[in-house]
Structure formats: C-alpha cells, structure tokens
N, C-alpha and C positions, 0 to 999 in steps of 0.2 A: 070519123070519130071512134068507131069500134077499134081501129088499130091503135089509137092513142091510149085507150083504156087498157089494152093488153100490155102496154109498156109501163103504165102507172103502177106504183107500189102503194099499198095501204100502210099507214102509220097510225098506231094507236098508243095513246099515252094518257096519264092521269094529270089533272090540274087541280090546284086548290080552288075551292068554290069561289072565293073572291076574285081570283084571276079569270075564271070562266065567266063570271058575271060582267066583268069589264069587257071581255071579248064579245060577249053577247050584246052588250050595250053598243059597242062600236059597230057590230053587224047591223043592228037596228038603225043606227044613225046613218049608215052608208047604204042601207037597203040591200044588204047582201047576206049571205049565210055566215055562220061561225067558221065553217071550213074555209071560205074565201078569205076571211080576215087572217086566219092562221097561215094559209098558203102565201098570202101577200107578205106577211111578216117574215116567213122563211125565205122568200125571194129577196127581200131587202137585206137580210142577214148574209145570204150567199153573195149578193152583189157587193156588199161592203167588205167582204173577205175574198174577193176574186183572186188576189195574189196567191192564195193558198192552193189554187187549182191549176197552176202551170204544170206542164209535163214534168219538168225537173223536180218540182216539189212533190208531186204525186209519186214519182218513182222513188224518191228518197224516203217516203213515208209508207211504202208498201208493207213493211214489217208490222205496221199497226193495223192493217186491214184484216178482217176476219174472213175465213173461207166458209161458205155455206154449202 
C-alpha cells in the first residue's frame, strides 16, 4: 500500500454546496466516503471516454499537455 500512495496524486477543487450535499448523500447511502464517490465518478467518466486514451490520440494531443 505505501508504494501505491507514492504514485497517487492529490486533486483539490471547489464544488457548489448543493452538489457537495448530493455527493455527501450518495456517500451516506452507499456507506462510503465522499472521496470514494468522487473517485468512482471519475473512473466511470474515464471508462466512458476510453477511446481518447489510445497511443495515437495521446501523441496527437501532446501539444495540449502542460510541462511541470
């Protein structure tokens, strides 16, 4: 588990209160954390757009990526 945490990235963002309350309600209904609900939603979105992550597409979009 410690190795996985080293590869994880922290993402911080603001949400309107009404959206947060809906996510919090989902978390309570599913007996999980707000973070788990958000992570699952992100996974679903990534899965739904899998075609955007082919090697060819990623190479063609490199000019959009930021350097850190």
